[in-house]
N, C-alpha and C positions, 0 to 999 in steps of 0.2 A: 585551565589554565591562565593567566592573567593576561589583560590587554589594558594597556596603562596609557595616558596620551597627558602632554605634558603644554597646558599653558601655559600663559603670562599677559601681559600688556605692549601697547608697544613702547612704552619708557622707555624698557630694557634694550632697545638698538641693537636686538641683534637685526643680521643680517637676513633679507628675502633670501639669501643661497642658505643658511643656514636653517631657516624657516620651514621652504619649500623638501629639501635632502632629509633633513630628519621629522618631518611633520606633524610640527611645532604650531600651534594655536596664536597666533595672536588678537589679541583685543584689541584694535586700534580706540586709541580718545579721538576726540571731538575737539578742533581748535576751529578758537572762532577769531578773525579778524574783523574790526567794524560790525558791519552789519552783514557780513560775509562769512560763515560756518564753509568749514572741509573736514574732513574724516582722515585722518594721519591714512598715511602707506599706503592709500585707497588713490587719492583724492592730487597727489602729490609725493616724487622723494625726496631725501632730505634738504639736493641742491636747489630744486624745485621751489622748497622751503623757503632756506635759506636768502631767497632771489627774491621771496613774495615782502618777506620780511625787512630787506634793508629799502624798499618802496612805499610799507608802510609806517608811521610817525607815530605809531599806540603802541603800546603791548599783545603781542597778543596772549588768548583766554582760554587755558582749557578746562573740556566739562570731565566730569567723572563718570564712571563707567557706571550705570546703576543696578540693581539688586535683579530687576528686570529682566538686563541681558544676559549676567548671568545663568539666573534660572532656565532661562530659555538654552543657554549652553549646555547646562546640566542636565536637564531633559533631554536633548538628542545625542552626545555621549550617554547618557542611559540607554536611551530604543537602539544606537548603535551597539550595545554588546560590552561599553568599556566593561571593567570593574575597574578601576582607579584613578584617578584623576586628580592632580597634582597642578596648582596652579600657584603660580609664583608672583607675587603683586608689588608695584612702587612700592616707597617706603608711605607707613601708614597715617604718616605724618603729616606726609605731604599732599594726602588726597586720600577723599571717603572711601577709594576701591577696594581698599581688604579690605571697610568695616562691611562693601557692600558684598563682597563677594561670600563674608559669613553671613551676612543675613539669607541671602537667595542659599545654599546651605543648608540653613535651616528651615526654610521653608520649602527647601526641596524634598528635603526627609519628611515635612509633615504635610506631605501634597502627596506621597511615597512610601508609609510607613515599608514595603515591603521589599525596598531598597536596601534599607539598612543592613550592614552585615555584607551583602552581595558587592556592593555599588560604594567605593572608596571613596570621598572627596576630601581634600588633601589644601587647604587653603594657608600658607604660606606669606609673612607678612618680611619680605625683603631689608627692609629698614632702612635700606639704600636708594643709588638711582642709579639710571642705565647700567652700561656693561659691569658693572658691581653685582647684580644682580645676573645680567642677561647671560654670564660665564656661568651663572648655576644653569640657567638657562639650556644653555644648550647642551654643558657635560649632560643636568639629568635625563635629556633627550636621545645623548648616547647610550647611557647605561639602561635606560628604556629596551633601547635598539638593541644593546647585545643582552636582553635579559634578564638582567638584574628584576629583582623583587623592591615594588613599592614603597620598604621598609627600608631598605637602602641606601635609596631614592633619594626621601627623604632626610635619612640619616647624612645624606654628604653637602645634599642642602640646606640644609640644615646646620650642620658644622663649617662651611662655606663663610655663611651669612655672618658669622658671629666673630668671622674675623678681618671680614671683606672691609678692606679700607679704600681708597681716594681720596688723593692728593690733583689736584687742580688747578689751572690756574684760568679766569675770565681775561681777556686784554681789550675789555672794553668795560666799564658800570655802568654804562647804560641800561641797559634791560634792569639788571640783577637794579640798580636803584628800583626803576621803577616797577618790581615785580613781591620784590618783596625778598626773595626768598634768599639774598644772601645777605647776613646782617648787617643791618643800616651803622652800626658805628666805622664799619668798610667802608662803607658809600660814599662816604663824606666830600672828602678831596682828593682823592684814587687818582683820577684821572689829571687832574692838574698835576698833580706835585709826581707826575710819573710813574705812580706806583702800581703794581699788580698784586693783588694780595692770592698768598696763595693759602686755598681753602682744604678744608679737612670734612672731608664723610667719613660718618662710624656712627650705629649703630643708632639712628633715626638723625642726628645731629649735621650742620654746616655752622662747620666754626672759621676761624681764620687762626688758619699754623706759624704763616710767618708771610714774606712781604719779598718781594724782590723789583728792586729799583731800573726801569728802563726795563721793556719788552724783549733786549740780547739776554739778562739777565733770567728768564721764566725758565727754561728750559734745564738750566742745571740748578735752578734753588729750588725744584720740584725736584729735582734728583737724588740733591742733595737729607731734601726733608722723606725720602723713602726708603733711602739709605739706613737714617732710622732705627724703621720699625719693622721691616719685611724679612718676614720668614726665611732663612735660610735654603737655598733652590725651588723653592716655591714658585708657584708658576702667576705670570703677572697680565695684565693686558692695558694696549696702547688707547685713550680714549681723547680721540679731536671732535673738530669740528667741519668748517669749511674752506681750512687751511692747511691741506694736506702736506706742504714740507714742514710747517714745525710738528705735523705729527708724525714724518720720518726722521726731521730731526730728538724728538722725544724718544721712539726706538732708536735709534743709536747712540743717545747719550746711555741711554740703559743696556746697551746688552755692553758696552764695554764699561761700562760699571761692573755689570753682574757676568759678566763670560757667556751669560745663552741668549737668545733672542726673545721676544712676547710674543705668549701663545696665542694671543687674539688681537685684534682692532675693533672698536666698538665707535661709529658715527655718534655725534648726538641725531636727536631728532627731534618733531618739533615739539616735544610736551617739557625736554630739556632745553631747547636751546629759546623757547620763550622766555625763560627766566635765568638765564645765564646766557645769552646773547650766541648766536653764529661761531665765532673763534675763541673758543676753548682748547685747550693742551694739558691732557694727566697722566697718571698712573695708576690703575687697578690694581690691589696686590692681597694676598695676607699676609694679616699681620703678624710679628711675634706672638 
C-alpha cells in the first residue's frame, strides 16, 4: 500500500493550518537581517517578519536549502516506510534549492540502491513563487489523503504548474530595486511618478505586464490583466502581504468580475517579502 508524503519549502506560503491538517512537510528557509540569522516559520510568523523588516534598513537575505538537508529528510521518510515523496520546489531560476533536491535524490539512491523501485522521490520545479505552487502543494496533499496514486498527483501538479500564472503589484519599489528580483527597467523612477508596476510571473520569469497609475488603481488594473488570461471557471487565489484591506479589495473585485470567490488566500512569507516588500496584492490563476 502506498504511503505518500508531500513536501515543499516555506516560499510556497501555505498556511500553518494546511501544513498541520494535511501533514505537509514544510522545509523552512533561513533568513538573515544583517548579522542576525533566523529560520522562517520557526523564529517568527509573517506579521512579526514584516515588523522586523520595517526596523531594518537593509534587504533581508535568504539562504538555499542544502543537499545535506534534503538527503536527511529523504532518509528519514524512507526509514518511516514511505513509498513516495513528492517535493514541490521554489522556482529553480530564483534559487538553487530545486537543483539541491535533485542532487540529494541522486545521492540518496547511490547510498541506498535497494530503495530504487520501492521508494520514489519526485522533485518538481514549480517555475514560480508563493501560492502559485502553494495551491498545488495543498491540492496534492488533499489528493494523497483521498488515496490517489502518486502518479496521478504528480500529473495534476505538473499540469497546474504548466499554466499557473500570477499578476501582482508591489506597493513600493524599495525592496525590488535593492534585491534585483524585479526587473531593473521597472524600478527606475516608479515611486517618483506614482506608478505601480503590474508584474507577471509565468514559466520561471518575472516580467512587467502593465502599470497602474496611483495605488487606487492597482486592484482594478490587476483584475483587468487577469480577466484577459484566466481559464473560464478555473480556481483562483489571492496573494497578499501586510495589508488585509487590499487582500479583501482584490477578492471582492475578482468575485464581482468572475461571479465566484477565490479558492484560497496566500500571505507572502519571508522568502518572498524580502524581495517584493511586505505590501503586495495579486491574483494566482490558471491561464487559458
